[in-house]
C-alpha positions in Angstrom: 5.8 -24.7 25.1 6.3 -26.0 21.6 5.8 -23.7 18.7 5.0 -24.2 15.1 5.1 -22.3 11.7 1.7 -21.3 10.3 1.7 -20.7 6.6 -1.2 -18.8 5.1 -1.6 -18.6 1.3 -4.4 -17.5 -0.9 -5.8 -15.0 -3.4 -5.6 -11.2 -3.1 -8.2 -9.6 -0.8 -9.2 -12.8 0.9 -8.2 -11.4 4.3 -4.9 -13.3 4.6 -3.1 -10.5 6.5 -6.1 -9.8 8.8 -6.3 -13.4 9.8 -2.5 -13.8 10.1 -2.2 -10.7 12.4 -5.0 -11.8 14.6 -3.7 -15.4 14.8 -0.2 -14.3 15.7 -1.5 -11.9 18.4 -3.7 -14.6 19.9 -0.8 -17.1 19.9 1.9 -14.7 21.0 3.7 -15.5 17.7 5.5 -13.1 15.3 3.6 -12.0 12.3 5.4 -11.6 9.0 3.6 -10.1 6.0 5.5 -11.5 3.0 3.4 -9.5 0.6 4.6 -6.3 2.3 8.2 -7.3 1.5 7.4 -7.5 -2.3 5.5 -4.3 -2.1 8.4 -2.6 -0.4 10.8 -3.8 -3.1 8.3 -2.5 -5.8 8.1 0.9 -4.0 11.9 1.1 -4.0 12.1 0.4 -7.7 9.5 3.0 -8.5 11.2 5.6 -6.4 14.5 5.0 -8.1 12.9 4.9 -11.6 14.2 1.4 -12.3 12.7 -0.3 -15.3 10.8 -3.3 -14.2 11.9 -5.1 -17.4 15.6 -4.6 -16.6 16.3 -7.6 -14.4 20.0 -6.9 -14.3 19.4 -3.4 -12.8 16.9 -4.8 -10.4 19.4 -7.5 -9.3 22.0 -4.8 -8.6 19.5 -2.7 -6.7 18.7 -5.4 -4.2 22.0 -4.8 -2.4 20.6 -1.4 -1.5 17.4 -2.7 0.0 17.1 -3.5 3.7 13.7 -4.7 5.0 12.7 -5.1 8.6 9.5 -5.4 10.6 9.2 -3.2 13.7 6.4 -2.8 16.2 4.4 0.4 15.9 4.0 1.6 19.6 0.7 3.2 18.8 -0.9 0.1 17.2 1.3 -2.6 18.6 1.4 -4.1 15.1 4.5 -5.1 13.2 5.0 -2.7 10.2 7.5 -2.9 7.4 10.4 -0.5 7.2 12.4 0.1 4.0 15.9 1.2 4.7 14.8 2.5 8.1 11.7 4.3 6.8 8.2 3.1 7.8 6.5 2.5 4.5 3.5 0.6 5.7 1.1 3.2 4.2 3.0 3.9 1.0 3.1 0.3 -0.1 -0.7 0.1 0.0 -1.1 2.7 -2.8 -2.7 1.5 -6.0 0.4 2.3 -8.0 2.3 -0.3 -6.0 -0.6 -2.8 -6.1 -0.7 -2.5 -9.9 3.0 -3.5 -10.3 3.8 -5.8 -7.3 2.7 -9.0 -9.1 5.1 -8.2 -12.0 8.0 -7.6 -9.6 7.3 -10.7 -7.6 7.5 -12.9 -10.7 11.3 -12.1 -11.0 13.5 -14.9 -9.8 16.1 -12.5 -8.3 13.4 -10.7 -6.3 11.8 -14.0 -5.1 15.2 -15.5 -4.1 16.0 -12.3 -2.2 12.7 -12.3 -0.3 12.5 -16.1 0.3 16.0 -16.1 1.9 15.0 -13.4 4.3 11.6 -15.1 5.1 13.3 -18.4 5.9 15.8 -16.7 8.1 12.9 -15.0 10.0 11.2 -18.4 10.6 14.2 -20.3 11.7 13.1 -20.3 15.3 9.4 -21.1 14.5 6.6 -19.4 16.4 5.6 -17.3 13.4 2.6 -16.7 11.2 3.4 -15.7 7.6 1.0 -15.0 4.8 1.6 -14.8 1.1 1.2 -16.8 -2.1 4.0 -19.4 -1.9 4.6 -19.7 1.9 3.3 -23.3 2.2 4.7 -24.5 -1.1 8.1 -22.7 -1.4 9.1 -20.7 1.7 8.1 -23.3 4.4 7.1 -26.5 2.6 7.5 -28.3 6.0 5.3 -25.9 8.0 3.2 -27.7 10.5 0.0 -25.9 9.6 -0.8 -24.6 6.1 -4.0 -22.7 5.3 -5.1 -21.8 1.8 -7.7 -18.9 1.8 -10.3 -18.2 -0.8 -13.5 -16.2 -1.2 -15.9 -15.4 -4.0 -14.7 -12.8 -6.5 -17.5 -10.5 -5.7 -16.8 -10.5 -2.0 -13.1 -9.9 -2.7 -13.9 -7.0 -5.0 -16.2 -5.5 -2.4 -13.6 -5.8 0.4 -10.8 -4.3 -1.7 -13.1 -1.5 -3.0 -14.1 -0.4 0.5 -10.4 -0.5 1.6 -9.2 1.6 -1.4 -12.1 4.1 -1.4 -10.9 5.5 1.9 -7.7 6.8 0.4 -8.9 7.0 -3.2 -12.6 8.3 -3.2 -12.7 8.4 -7.0 -11.7 4.8 -7.5 -14.3 2.7 -9.3 -15.5 -0.9 -8.7 -14.3 -1.8 -12.3 -10.8 -0.5 -11.5 -10.7 -2.8 -8.5 -12.1 -5.7 -10.5 -9.4 -5.3 -13.2 -6.6 -5.0 -10.6 -7.7 -8.2 -8.8 -8.3 -10.1 -12.0 -4.9 -9.2 -13.4 -3.1 -10.0 -10.1 -4.9 -13.4 -10.0 -3.7 -14.1 -13.6 -0.1 -13.1 -12.9 0.1 -14.9 -9.5 -1.3 -18.2 -10.8 0.6 -18.4 -14.1 4.0 -17.1 -13.2 6.9 -19.5 -13.9 8.4 -19.3 -10.4 6.4 -20.3 -7.4 2.9 -19.7 -8.8 0.0 -19.4 -6.4 -1.3 -22.9 -5.8 -2.8 -24.7 -2.9 -0.2 -27.1 -1.2 -1.4 -30.7 -1.1 -1.4 -30.7 2.7 -3.0 -27.2 3.1 -6.4 -26.9 4.7 -8.9 -24.8 2.6 -10.6 -21.9 4.2 -13.4 -20.3 2.2 -14.3 -17.2 4.2 -17.0 -15.8 1.8 -19.6 -16.1 4.5 -17.4 -15.8 7.6 -16.7 -12.7 9.7 -13.3 -12.0 11.2 -14.0 -13.6 14.6 -15.4 -16.8 13.0 -12.4 -17.3 10.7 -10.1 -16.6 13.7 -11.9 -19.2 15.8 -11.6 -21.7 12.9 -7.8 -21.1 12.6 -7.2 -21.3 16.3 -8.9 -24.7 16.4 -6.6 -25.9 13.5 -3.6 -24.7 15.5 -4.7 -26.5 18.6 -5.1 -29.7 16.6 -1.6 -29.4 15.2 0.0 -28.6 18.6 -1.7 -31.6 20.1 -0.5 -33.8 17.2 3.0 -32.4 17.6 3.0 -33.2 21.3 2.0 -36.8 20.6 4.6 -37.3 17.9 7.4 -35.7 20.0 6.4 -37.7 23.0 
């Protein structure tokens, strides 16, 4: 059975990872969370007290970073490991969220991550989400989805997620974090967040998880049918 690459891009807290995980599971594809890779690099830099403005030191530190995705037997989900340690929970901390956009703007970090991502997708049959997957990592991906939602809905989703681990967090803190990430992601010089010309827009402001999954599965079916026709 032919397989394709599904590239999902979009704004923070639009549910990209949720959709990508569900879609990969439904298709029997491999799910790769590119954002988790940048978060893991950020966590490494924080733990080693490396100045985020010292790109030379950051470049040298990348040789010490090994990233991999392994299936968690309990959840059957792929989780990111940093140098052999499962850091899936640690990378979701607000301290990492507040700095990951700054780290991801660095050309050395992006080149490091993109090279690994492209290697992971060489055999196709993957779903990868991020901010430059359809524009930079896999510009020839058969299916590109660009996700968006209203700012208020995104803030609510992120607030409910963060409040579980940080009960004292305020809605305004979440609003500031999302606004700042949007600004950095969309204005950075290297691979800014933008919708690829051939990407299909998915606004999930009013959709639940099952509805958006059904929508995405239909888009995959359309692409697979087209691929079969083209390949003969």
